[in-house]
C-alpha angles and dihedrals in degrees: 000000000000090000090052092050092049091050091046092051091048093050091046091053091048090051092052091047090057100092095203096050096042095045097047094042099048111012109031098057090048092048090051090049092050092045096053092036091056091049103040105015117205103279113141112260135185088231088071096035095261096320129113128242092257093047089058097039101052097064090043091052089050086061088048090056090050090053093051094048101033102037100031117020101034101044095038091053090051092049093046094050092048096048092048090049093238091137090054090056091050089054086069090060130072090253099059128195093287091065092050092051090048091050091049089053090049092049092049090049091050093049091051091050091049089051090052093049093050091049092049092048093054092043094051099038100039104031109018096247111210118216115182096172130091111271094216090055091045091052092048092050091047088056091049092050090046093051092048096048093043090051090053091052091047089052091054089054091049097052096041112091093200140026091249093056090047089053090051093050093046095047093049093048093043098052094040091053095039094060103028103041100064092252093117100030128021112269089236088069094054122093117254092248091055091049090055091052092045091058087078093057119092092216090059089061091047089055091048093050095047095045090050093048094047094053094043095245120174114275091241090064095067106015091105089059090049090055091047091052091048091051094047092047095049095043095047094043094050095042092044093050092050093047093044091057089059094052120109112244095185 
């Protein structure tokens, strides 16, 4: 257990030293929240069906954090370690590469949760965030969204033959989903044509699920997005695992 904890601490420190990952996981969502909160406040408005700007933004920014961690940090770390033969070196230790991959997943999960908590703290304390949904359901759906997005990132790592190609795939997917899914700007602000395109993006469904759960919407309103996320997560996890087994670790 001590070896696992040491490895976990090391990977967590490396994550926080990565300026891109740390900034966009912890600082950027909060800065966006403060920016829009200072402009629009959080007064209920008919534009958001009786919700405030912050009430709508917090669940969307949770999806933004998932995109940073699950589509950028996690898969790019896997690809980097493999290309630099770090996993091969760990195979010569009692831990093995499987333990390292598991710890990296645990670190990514922990960083996402810390990002959520920081976002919630600012939302509640500074802007009076209103959450009408059940917190147990919200937590469960956050885990579902996390599993689905992480599986997508894992799939990118599995199909990419090199670290550079993995970077290309992850960057394209990240920026497309960041700006078209409603994670950066409320979906109500997007043109109808963009919304139709965004329906094919997994992060759009994560935003739909989280917004529905936070405001306590009926299950029927976002169940289709839940099923999409389940399908994406299972398909990417299974395909990624099969492809990863065929990769050369030498």
